[in-house]
C-alpha positions in Angstrom: 14.1 48.1 18.3 15.0 45.7 20.7 13.6 42.4 21.3 14.4 40.3 24.1 13.5 36.4 23.7 13.6 34.2 26.9 14.2 30.5 25.7 17.0 29.1 23.5 14.5 26.5 22.0 13.5 25.9 18.2 11.0 28.7 18.6 12.9 31.5 20.3 16.3 30.7 18.2 14.1 30.7 15.4 12.7 34.3 15.8 16.2 35.5 17.0 17.5 34.5 13.4 14.7 35.8 11.7 14.4 39.2 13.4 18.4 39.6 13.2 18.4 39.2 9.9 16.2 42.3 9.2 18.5 44.4 11.6 17.0 43.9 14.6 18.7 43.8 17.9 18.1 40.7 19.5 19.2 39.0 23.3 18.5 35.4 23.6 18.4 34.7 27.6 18.2 30.7 28.2 17.9 29.3 31.8 19.9 26.2 30.9 23.6 26.2 30.5 23.4 24.0 27.7 20.9 23.4 24.6 18.0 21.0 24.9 18.9 17.4 23.4 15.7 15.6 24.7 13.7 13.5 22.6 11.0 15.5 21.1 9.5 16.4 17.7 11.4 16.2 14.8 9.0 16.4 11.9 8.7 19.3 9.9 5.7 20.0 7.6 5.1 22.9 5.1 4.5 25.7 7.7 7.6 25.2 9.8 9.5 24.8 6.5 8.4 28.1 5.1 9.6 29.8 8.3 12.6 27.7 8.5 13.2 28.7 5.0 12.8 32.4 5.7 15.5 31.8 8.3 18.0 30.7 5.8 18.4 27.2 7.6 16.1 25.1 5.6 18.4 23.9 3.0 21.2 22.7 5.7 18.1 20.8 7.5 16.9 19.0 4.4 20.7 18.1 3.7 21.1 16.3 6.9 17.7 15.0 7.2 15.5 12.7 5.1 12.0 13.2 3.4 9.7 10.3 4.9 7.9 8.4 2.5 4.7 7.7 4.2 2.5 7.3 7.2 0.1 4.6 8.2 -2.2 3.3 10.9 -2.0 -0.3 12.0 -3.1 -2.7 14.3 -0.8 -4.4 17.0 -0.5 -7.8 14.9 1.1 -5.2 11.9 -1.9 -5.3 9.9 -2.1 -2.1 7.6 -5.5 -0.1 8.1 -4.7 3.0 6.1 -2.1 5.3 5.1 -1.0 8.6 3.1 2.0 8.8 0.5 4.2 11.7 0.4 6.3 10.6 -2.5 3.7 12.1 -4.9 5.1 15.5 -3.8 9.1 16.2 -4.7 11.6 16.7 -1.9 11.9 20.2 -3.0 8.5 21.3 -2.2 7.6 22.9 0.8 4.7 20.8 1.1 6.9 17.5 1.6 7.4 16.8 5.1 11.5 16.6 6.2 12.4 15.0 9.4 15.9 15.8 11.7 16.2 15.4 15.2 15.0 18.4 16.9 18.3 18.5 19.1 20.2 19.0 15.7 17.8 21.5 14.3 18.2 23.9 17.4 21.9 23.4 17.1 21.6 24.5 13.3 19.5 27.3 14.5 22.0 28.3 17.4 25.0 28.5 14.9 22.6 30.7 12.5 22.0 33.1 15.6 25.6 33.5 16.4 26.5 34.4 12.9 24.3 37.6 12.9 25.9 40.5 14.3 22.4 41.7 15.8 22.1 38.8 17.6 23.3 37.9 21.3 22.3 34.0 23.1 23.0 34.2 26.6 23.2 30.7 28.5 22.8 30.2 32.0 20.5 33.1 32.4 17.3 32.6 34.2 14.5 34.7 34.5 13.3 35.2 38.0 10.6 38.2 37.3 9.5 41.0 34.5 8.2 44.2 34.8 7.4 46.9 32.0 6.1 50.7 31.7 5.0 52.7 28.7 8.4 52.9 27.0 10.0 49.5 27.7 9.8 46.1 29.2 12.6 43.7 31.6 12.9 40.9 33.3 15.2 40.3 36.2 17.9 37.5 35.8 19.8 35.4 37.8 23.3 33.6 36.7 24.6 30.4 38.0 27.2 32.3 40.0 24.5 34.6 41.5 21.8 31.8 42.6 22.9 31.6 46.3 23.3 35.4 47.0 19.8 36.3 45.2 21.5 39.3 43.3 19.7 39.9 39.7 20.6 41.5 36.8 17.9 43.4 34.6 17.6 43.3 31.0 15.4 45.6 29.3 13.9 45.9 25.5 11.2 47.3 23.7 9.6 44.0 23.6 10.2 40.5 25.4 9.1 37.3 23.8 8.7 34.3 26.5 9.7 31.4 24.3 10.4 29.1 27.4 8.3 26.5 27.0 5.7 24.5 28.9 7.0 25.6 32.5 7.3 29.2 31.0 8.6 31.6 33.9 7.2 34.9 31.3 3.6 33.2 31.4 3.6 32.5 35.0 4.8 36.1 35.8 1.8 37.6 33.5 -0.7 35.3 34.7 0.3 33.2 37.8 2.1 29.8 38.5 -1.3 27.7 38.0 -3.0 29.9 35.4 -2.9 27.7 32.1 -6.2 27.0 31.3 -6.9 23.4 29.7 -6.6 20.0 30.9 -3.7 17.3 31.5 -4.0 13.8 29.7 -4.1 10.9 32.2 -2.1 8.8 29.8 1.5 8.9 30.6 4.0 8.8 27.4 7.6 7.8 27.0 9.6 8.9 24.1 12.4 7.0 23.0 15.1 7.0 20.4 16.2 3.8 19.4 18.2 1.6 16.6 15.9 -1.4 15.7 15.2 -3.0 12.5 11.4 -2.0 12.0 11.9 -2.3 7.9 12.3 -6.5 8.2 8.3 -6.2 9.5 7.2 -3.8 6.9 6.9 -0.8 8.6 6.6 2.2 6.7 8.6 5.7 8.1 5.8 6.7 10.3 3.6 4.1 11.7 0.4 4.6 14.4 -0.3 1.5 16.2 -4.0 1.5 17.6 -4.6 -0.6 20.5 -6.4 0.1 24.0 -3.7 -0.4 26.2 -0.2 -0.9 23.7 -1.0 1.9 21.5 2.4 3.7 20.1 4.1 5.7 17.2 7.2 4.1 15.7 8.6 6.7 13.0 12.0 6.7 11.4 13.9 9.9 12.4 17.2 9.8 10.3 19.0 8.6 7.7 20.8 6.1 9.7 18.0 4.3 10.7 17.4 5.7 14.0 13.6 5.5 14.9 11.5 7.7 17.9 9.2 5.1 19.6 6.6 7.0 21.7 4.5 4.8 24.0 2.2 4.5 26.8 2.7 3.0 30.4 1.5 3.7 33.9 1.5 7.1 35.3 3.0 7.8 38.7 6.4 6.5 38.4 10.1 8.2 38.5 12.4 8.4 35.5 14.5 5.8 36.7 11.5 3.4 36.8 10.2 4.0 33.4 13.9 3.3 32.2 13.9 0.0 33.9 10.3 -0.8 32.3 11.4 0.1 29.2 12.6 -3.6 28.1 9.3 -4.9 29.3 7.3 -2.4 27.4 9.3 -3.0 24.0 8.8 -6.7 24.3 5.1 -6.3 25.0 4.5 -4.1 22.1 6.8 -4.0 19.4 7.0 -6.4 16.2 9.3 -9.3 17.1 9.1 -8.9 20.9 12.7 -7.8 21.0 15.4 -8.5 23.6 17.2 -5.8 25.0 20.2 -7.4 22.5 18.1 -6.6 19.6 18.2 -3.0 19.9 20.2 0.0 21.1 18.3 3.0 23.1 20.0 6.3 22.7 17.5 8.4 24.6 14.5 8.1 26.6 12.3 11.0 27.9 9.3 10.3 30.2 7.0 13.4 29.9 3.3 14.4 30.7 0.7 15.7 28.1 -1.4 18.7 28.2 -4.0 20.8 26.0 -3.5 24.3 27.2 -3.9 27.8 25.9 -2.6 30.7 27.9 -5.3 33.6 28.7 -3.5 35.7 25.9 -0.8 35.8 23.9 0.0 39.3 24.6 0.7 41.5 27.5 1.3 44.9 26.9 5.1 44.8 25.4 5.2 40.8 26.7 4.3 38.2 24.1 4.2 34.4 24.2 4.7 31.8 21.5 5.3 28.3 21.3 5.1 25.8 24.2 5.0 29.1 26.5 1.6 29.9 25.0 -0.1 26.4 24.4 0.3 22.8 24.7 -0.9 19.7 22.9 -0.1 15.9 22.7 2.8 15.1 20.2 0.6 12.8 18.1 0.4 14.2 14.5 3.6 17.0 15.2 0.8 19.9 15.4 2.8 21.2 18.8 6.0 22.0 16.9 4.3 22.9 13.9 1.9 25.2 15.7 4.6 26.9 17.7 6.9 27.7 14.4 3.9 29.4 12.9 3.3 31.5 15.8 7.1 32.4 15.2 6.1 33.6 11.5 3.5 35.3 12.5 4.8 37.4 15.5 8.1 37.9 13.2 5.8 39.8 10.5 4.1 41.5 13.0 7.5 42.6 15.1 9.1 43.3 11.6 6.0 45.7 10.7 6.4 47.7 13.9 10.3 47.9 13.5 9.7 49.0 9.5 7.1 51.7 10.9 4.3 50.0 8.3 2.3 48.7 11.6 2.0 50.3 15.3 1.7 47.8 18.3 -2.1 47.0 17.3 -0.9 44.2 15.1 0.2 42.6 18.2 -3.0 41.9 19.4 -3.7 40.5 16.1 -1.2 38.4 17.0 -2.7 37.3 20.1 -6.3 36.7 18.7 -5.3 35.0 15.5 -2.8 32.3 16.8 -5.1 31.7 20.0 -7.9 31.1 17.7 -5.7 28.9 15.6 -5.6 26.9 18.3 -8.7 26.4 19.4 -10.0 25.8 15.9 -7.4 23.4 14.4 -4.5 22.7 16.7 -6.2 21.4 20.0 -9.3 19.6 18.0 -6.6 18.0 15.6 -4.3 16.7 18.1 -7.0 15.4 20.4 -8.4 13.3 17.6 -5.0 12.0 16.5 -4.1 10.9 19.9 -7.8 9.7 20.7 -7.7 7.4 17.6 -5.1 5.1 19.1 -6.5 3.8 22.2 -10.1 5.1 22.8 -11.8 2.1 21.3 -11.6 -1.1 20.1 -9.4 -1.0 17.0 -12.3 -2.5 14.7 -14.5 -0.1 15.8 -12.1 3.0 15.7 -11.7 1.6 11.9 -15.2 1.2 11.3 -16.5 4.3 12.5 -13.4 7.0 12.2 -14.3 9.1 8.9 -10.6 10.0 8.6 -9.5 6.3 7.6 -12.2 6.4 5.0 -10.5 9.8 3.7 -7.1 8.2 4.0 -8.0 5.3 1.7 -9.5 7.6 -0.6 -6.3 9.6 -0.6 -4.3 6.5 -1.2 -6.0 6.0 -5.1 -6.6 9.6 -5.6 -3.4 12.2 -5.7 -5.6 15.1 -6.2 -7.1 14.3 -2.5 -3.9 13.1 -1.4 -2.4 16.4 -2.7 -5.0 18.8 -0.8 -4.7 17.0 2.5 -1.0 17.5 2.5 -1.3 21.2 1.4 -3.8 21.8 3.9 -1.3 21.8 6.6 -0.2 25.3 5.8 -3.7 26.5 7.1 -1.8 26.8 10.5 -0.3 29.8 9.7 -1.3 33.3 9.9 -0.2 35.9 7.4 -0.1 39.3 9.8 1.2 41.4 6.6 -2.4 41.9 5.6 -2.6 44.3 8.7 0.7 46.8 7.2 -0.4 50.1 6.8 1.3 49.9 3.2 1.4 47.0 0.6 4.8 46.7 1.8 5.4 42.4 1.9 8.0 39.8 3.1 
């Protein structure tokens, strides 16, 4: 069996490693000539850690990363509202969140893929069209040297997986350029990586600031005190204009009202947020996973975690077919269960996480939001705290139950 994966991001490379370890022939086609290093999600909770462990890369990620001690919600003046402590769970536990910059995780996955004899990663291969019949699926690919001539190459496989992100060419080819049901948030967010001394203001490892205009998230993302600060700004500007406005916004929102000399910004990435789900995550021999299949805002880390959980389910489905313990009907189960997971958990939870930051006056939110009552109770009840942390595993889908035998991986 051969599988083509379009997109060399975390989901595509993870699936490549998992399948290649089992002897499946894998080709990864990536349009860009280099791996993505823009600011993105970087916290990996239990469902993601489970799949990273199956791929054999979790130990390296945990060695380079760190385990956040706690997450909390604050008012703009720094007043702590409530929080959740992770330290009761040992770092060796799958349920303890680990953090490492996504760019580094992508590189680790790329290196692991290149070590597999069954895997090939081809950079600079841009998909322009697709097709399939009863026996194969294929993609038309343009190389940088051919972009002006219009010539293309054809790559074919038994199955093709679109892991090519929010602007997925695979999804657009399957359903149309503008067929991605859902909504776009009016709010513009700016994701930045910055060295700044939040510790002297009593900030914890992850902090969500509630304010109707100056809401933001500040989370430590490395052992070397690098922080991810994601904040809102006015919509409709260019990337250059957002970069010019950054010092003003930092002074308005961050503790200590810092001047540029007080911090060092290493990366800035303005982006638009969506809540969207593809019509289906399977069309014949084509599959979708991660951002190519569904999008949500980044507050709470459900986009990356949900995408990696897709990969775990799809891996089990494709492996079942490869080992002849399942037929391709299991791919319909993949599409149905992962779409339902988005509708019932990822979408509503991520929406609530974001709205909590800005929708109402902070005092009203604190008084009315049941989540804060639950968080306060968990701070004094370790059993409840553990249940909340372990609850993330609900994002997984175990498709081995659809195998024809009792074989389990």
